C-alpha positions as CSV (number, residue, x, y, z in Angstrom):
1,M,71.9,104.3,120.6
2,N,70.8,103.9,117.1
3,P,73.7,103.4,114.7
4,S,73.8,106.0,111.8
5,F,73.5,104.8,108.3
6,L,77.1,105.6,107.6
7,E,78.2,103.3,110.5
8,V,76.1,100.5,109.2
9,A,76.9,101.1,105.5
10,R,80.7,101.3,106.3
11,V,81.3,97.6,106.6
12,P,79.9,96.5,103.2
13,L,81.3,99.5,101.5
14,A,84.8,98.7,102.8
15,L,84.5,95.1,101.7
16,I,83.2,96.2,98.2
17,A,86.0,98.9,98.0
18,G,88.7,96.3,98.8
19,I,87.1,93.8,96.2
20,L,87.1,96.3,93.6
21,I,90.9,97.2,94.2
22,G,92.0,93.6,94.3
23,Y,90.0,92.6,91.2
24,A,91.3,95.5,89.3
25,F,94.8,94.8,90.3
26,G,94.3,91.0,89.3
27,L,93.0,92.1,85.9
28,M,96.1,94.3,85.6
29,Q,98.4,91.5,86.6
30,A,96.7,89.0,84.3
31,A,96.8,91.4,81.2
32,A,100.5,92.1,81.9
33,V,101.3,88.3,82.1
34,R,99.5,87.6,78.9
35,R,101.2,90.6,77.2
36,Q,104.7,89.4,78.5
37,E,103.9,85.8,77.2
38,R,103.0,87.1,73.9
39,L,106.0,89.6,73.5
40,H,108.7,87.6,75.1
41,P,107.8,84.0,75.6
42,T,111.1,83.1,77.2
43,A,111.3,86.1,79.6
44,S,110.2,86.1,83.1
45,P,106.6,86.9,83.9
46,L,107.6,89.0,86.8
47,T,109.0,91.9,84.4
48,G,107.3,95.0,85.4
49,S,105.7,93.6,88.7
50,V,107.2,96.2,90.8
51,R,105.5,99.0,89.0
52,R,102.1,97.1,89.3
53,T,102.7,96.5,93.0
54,V,103.5,100.3,93.6
55,F,100.2,101.0,91.7
56,L,98.4,98.6,94.2
57,V,99.9,100.5,97.2
58,V,99.1,103.8,95.8
59,A,95.5,102.7,95.1
60,L,95.3,101.5,98.8
61,L,96.8,104.7,100.0
62,L,94.3,106.8,97.8
63,V,91.5,104.8,99.3
64,Q,92.8,105.4,102.7
65,F,92.9,109.3,102.1
66,V,89.7,109.8,100.1
67,C,87.6,107.5,102.4
68,P,89.1,107.4,105.8
69,M,85.7,106.1,107.1
70,F,87.0,102.7,105.8
71,F,90.0,102.6,108.1
72,V,88.6,103.2,111.6
73,R,87.5,100.6,114.3
74,G,88.9,97.6,112.6
75,T,87.2,98.2,109.1
76,Q,90.7,98.3,107.5
77,W,90.7,94.7,107.7
78,L,87.7,94.4,105.7
79,V,89.2,96.4,102.9
80,S,92.3,94.0,103.1
81,A,89.9,91.0,102.9
82,G,88.3,92.5,100.0
83,V,91.5,93.0,98.1
84,L,92.3,89.2,99.0
85,L,89.0,88.3,97.8
86,G,89.1,90.3,94.5
87,Y,92.6,89.2,93.6
88,G,91.9,85.7,94.7
89,W,88.9,85.5,92.4
90,I,91.2,86.4,89.3
91,L,93.7,83.7,90.4
92,F,91.0,81.1,90.9
93,W,89.7,81.6,87.4
94,Q,93.3,81.6,86.0
95,L,93.9,78.2,87.7
96,R,90.5,76.8,86.5
97,R,91.4,77.8,82.9
98,R,94.9,76.4,83.1
99,L,93.6,73.1,84.7
100,A,90.9,72.8,81.7
101,D,93.6,73.5,79.2
102,T,95.8,70.8,80.9
103,G,93.0,68.4,80.7
104,K,92.2,69.0,77.2
105,K,95.9,68.5,76.3
106,S,96.2,65.2,78.3
107,S,93.0,63.8,76.8
108,R,94.4,64.2,73.3
109,L,97.4,62.0,74.2
110,P,97.0,58.3,73.2
């Protein structure tokens, strides 16, 4: 019973697809927050987040229909883990940037 190439490649491809979706969603969210802060500094950063969340769900549905091999025999969890990793990477870098900015501001204080 030799596994086919497609069965072996399914695992990393599912993870990569999830990472790309999560990373793209994270970039879109970050750009929207920056734009919202620039245009309306006092408004809530959640404005338009429903539309972006719908975009994420549609992207996941498209991947499920276009690449059904990612959603068999437990591989769907790898797509979900990839989305978590991709979006988490964006959040991690935003946190690092904010902490660095906070450190610079507090070091300027007497």
